[in-house]
DONU-492732 format. One record per residue (C-alpha): residue number from 1; residue in three letters; chain; x, y, z. Coordinates in steps of 0.001 Angstrom, whole numbers, plus 500000, padded with zeros to 6 digits. Example, Ala and Ser with C-alpha at 12.3 -4.5 7.8 and 13.67 -1.06 7.14 Angstrom:
2
{1; "ALA"; "A"; {512300; 495500; 507800}};
{2; "SER"; "A"; {513670; 498940; 507140}};
This chain:
134
{1; "MET"; "A"; {352000; 034414; 521507}};
{2; "HIS"; "A"; {355030; 036640; 521890}};
{3; "LEU"; "A"; {358639; 035478; 521759}};
{4; "LEU"; "A"; {361729; 037581; 522559}};
{5; "ALA"; "A"; {363655; 038390; 519466}};
{6; "GLY"; "A"; {366888; 036094; 519839}};
{7; "LEU"; "A"; {365922; 033174; 521501}};
{8; "TYR"; "A"; {366550; 029576; 520099}};
{9; "VAL"; "A"; {366666; 025756; 521355}};
{10; "ALA"; "A"; {370106; 024158; 520746}};
{11; "ASP"; "A"; {371405; 021297; 522405}};
{12; "THR"; "A"; {372848; 021474; 526112}};
{13; "SER"; "A"; {376196; 019774; 527386}};
{14; "ARG"; "A"; {374483; 017595; 529774}};
{15; "MET"; "A"; {370310; 018492; 529554}};
{16; "GLY"; "A"; {369512; 017530; 525226}};
{17; "ARG"; "A"; {368052; 020193; 524323}};
{18; "GLY"; "A"; {367295; 024144; 526176}};
{19; "VAL"; "A"; {366483; 027676; 525405}};
{20; "PHE"; "A"; {368969; 030295; 524630}};
{21; "THR"; "A"; {369726; 033741; 523781}};
{22; "SER"; "A"; {371750; 035508; 521586}};
{23; "THR"; "A"; {370929; 038820; 522538}};
{24; "PRO"; "A"; {371109; 040303; 526322}};
{25; "ILE"; "A"; {367868; 039884; 528524}};
{26; "ALA"; "A"; {367408; 042707; 531460}};
{27; "ALA"; "A"; {366102; 041448; 534618}};
{28; "GLY"; "A"; {362198; 041898; 534871}};
{29; "THR"; "A"; {361603; 040939; 530844}};
{30; "PHE"; "A"; {358921; 038846; 529303}};
{31; "VAL"; "A"; {360846; 036681; 527158}};
{32; "GLU"; "A"; {358052; 034548; 526247}};
{33; "VAL"; "A"; {354082; 034190; 526545}};
{34; "ALA"; "A"; {352562; 031286; 525238}};
{35; "PRO"; "A"; {348973; 029600; 524578}};
{36; "VAL"; "A"; {348514; 025959; 526821}};
{37; "LEU"; "A"; {346429; 023295; 526194}};
{38; "VAL"; "A"; {344227; 022500; 529945}};
{39; "MET"; "A"; {343505; 018780; 530826}};
{40; "GLU"; "A"; {341528; 017442; 533353}};
{41; "ALA"; "A"; {342685; 015150; 535669}};
{42; "ALA"; "A"; {341755; 011871; 533661}};
{43; "GLU"; "A"; {343475; 012754; 530631}};
{44; "ARG"; "A"; {346816; 012922; 532650}};
{45; "ILE"; "A"; {346673; 008931; 533437}};
{46; "LEU"; "A"; {347079; 009094; 529714}};
{47; "LEU"; "A"; {349804; 011297; 529450}};
{48; "ASP"; "A"; {351568; 009577; 531924}};
{49; "ARG"; "A"; {352274; 007041; 530122}};
{50; "THR"; "A"; {353583; 008836; 527307}};
{51; "LEU"; "A"; {357000; 011666; 526548}};
{52; "LEU"; "A"; {354631; 014155; 527368}};
{53; "HIS"; "A"; {354812; 013714; 530862}};
{54; "ASP"; "A"; {357894; 014822; 531310}};
{55; "TYR"; "A"; {356584; 018398; 530107}};
{56; "LEU"; "A"; {353275; 018634; 531766}};
{57; "PHE"; "A"; {352399; 021646; 534409}};
{58; "GLU"; "A"; {349680; 020971; 536970}};
{59; "TRP"; "A"; {347282; 023759; 536683}};
{60; "GLY"; "A"; {344707; 025180; 538272}};
{61; "ASP"; "A"; {344143; 026626; 542028}};
{62; "GLY"; "A"; {343940; 023537; 543015}};
{63; "ARG"; "A"; {346353; 022012; 540961}};
{64; "ASP"; "A"; {343806; 019323; 539864}};
{65; "LYS"; "A"; {344644; 019872; 535850}};
{66; "VAL"; "A"; {347541; 019426; 533452}};
{67; "ILE"; "A"; {348528; 021755; 530539}};
{68; "VAL"; "A"; {351262; 021299; 527642}};
{69; "ALA"; "A"; {352510; 024871; 527294}};
{70; "LEU"; "A"; {353142; 025790; 523598}};
{71; "GLY"; "A"; {356321; 027536; 521943}};
{72; "TYR"; "A"; {359799; 027403; 523705}};
{73; "VAL"; "A"; {358013; 026544; 527131}};
{74; "SER"; "A"; {358777; 022598; 527597}};
{75; "ILE"; "A"; {362008; 022963; 526219}};
{76; "TYR"; "A"; {363207; 025467; 529653}};
{77; "ASN"; "A"; {365437; 022853; 531883}};
{78; "HIS"; "A"; {365298; 023450; 534915}};
{79; "ALA"; "A"; {367802; 024907; 537368}};
{80; "CYS"; "A"; {367552; 026021; 541315}};
{81; "PRO"; "A"; {368114; 028944; 541414}};
{82; "SER"; "A"; {366907; 029729; 537999}};
{83; "ASN"; "A"; {367576; 032587; 535987}};
{84; "CYS"; "A"; {363725; 033304; 534701}};
{85; "GLU"; "A"; {360396; 032076; 536395}};
{86; "TYR"; "A"; {357057; 031458; 535082}};
{87; "GLU"; "A"; {353410; 033098; 535747}};
{88; "MET"; "A"; {350263; 031307; 534975}};
{89; "ASP"; "A"; {347542; 033301; 533550}};
{90; "TYR"; "A"; {344302; 030541; 533766}};
{91; "ALA"; "A"; {341960; 033096; 532797}};
{92; "GLY"; "A"; {344115; 033412; 529847}};
{93; "LYS"; "A"; {344686; 030112; 529439}};
{94; "SER"; "A"; {348446; 030791; 528582}};
{95; "ILE"; "A"; {352046; 031030; 530667}};
{96; "ALA"; "A"; {354644; 033297; 530987}};
{97; "ILE"; "A"; {358257; 033069; 530931}};
{98; "LYS"; "A"; {359887; 036291; 532821}};
{99; "SER"; "A"; {363725; 036885; 533289}};
{100; "VAL"; "A"; {364414; 037234; 537173}};
{101; "ARG"; "A"; {368050; 038555; 536497}};
{102; "ASN"; "A"; {370574; 040102; 533694}};
{103; "ILE"; "A"; {370942; 037409; 531222}};
{104; "ALA"; "A"; {374173; 037117; 528801}};
{105; "ALA"; "A"; {373772; 036737; 524941}};
{106; "GLY"; "A"; {374850; 032963; 524729}};
{107; "GLU"; "A"; {373562; 032157; 528116}};
{108; "GLU"; "A"; {371041; 029659; 528656}};
{109; "LEU"; "A"; {367531; 030085; 530529}};
{110; "PHE"; "A"; {366241; 028101; 533029}};
{111; "ILE"; "A"; {362862; 027974; 534732}};
{112; "ASN"; "A"; {362703; 026179; 538416}};
{113; "TYR"; "A"; {360077; 023184; 537828}};
{114; "ASN"; "A"; {359072; 024228; 541992}};
{115; "GLY"; "A"; {357325; 026913; 540291}};
{116; "ASP"; "A"; {359819; 029735; 542154}};
{117; "TYR"; "A"; {363366; 030759; 540481}};
{118; "ASP"; "A"; {364449; 030235; 544343}};
{119; "ASP"; "A"; {362860; 027535; 545721}};
{120; "LEU"; "A"; {365276; 024523; 546363}};
{121; "ARG"; "A"; {363295; 021875; 547172}};
{122; "ALA"; "A"; {364428; 019017; 544714}};
{123; "VAL"; "A"; {362182; 017962; 542021}};
{124; "TRP"; "A"; {360948; 014553; 541045}};
{125; "PHE"; "A"; {363797; 013476; 538567}};
{126; "GLU"; "A"; {366126; 015005; 541525}};
{127; "ASP"; "A"; {364122; 012866; 544251}};
{128; "LEU"; "A"; {364853; 009423; 541451}};
{129; "GLY"; "A"; {368841; 010416; 541260}};
{130; "GLY"; "A"; {368433; 010793; 537637}};
{131; "GLN"; "A"; {369165; 013667; 535802}};
{132; "TYR"; "A"; {366771; 015523; 533565}};
{133; "PHE"; "A"; {366889; 015758; 529723}};
{134; "SER"; "A"; {364677; 017592; 527688}};
């Protein structure tokens, strides 16, 4: 596991908790690489009945599996566009978070839950008219 020095989890004003940085981060920096726990579709049925439902990522070329990411990955909040993106390594069973622009000290790090940092489609909780809290 790799976690960039200066990252920390703190309360946010409107999204529960989030990941922040105490030091500036340059665009293109890998801020975290974390292992994942891969689960089959049948296990997702059970997970969808728990709080973990809100923290799952679809996994695999067919998106037929799900993962729980370890480290801080499941705490990054959603924004569109975001200041970070995530990359999945199926063979290595890991997920990486990378900055897509310069990020100032004290700023919250966001990922776009759609997978691409500038994908403008609404995500599931926006479709429901709700606000997401991590």
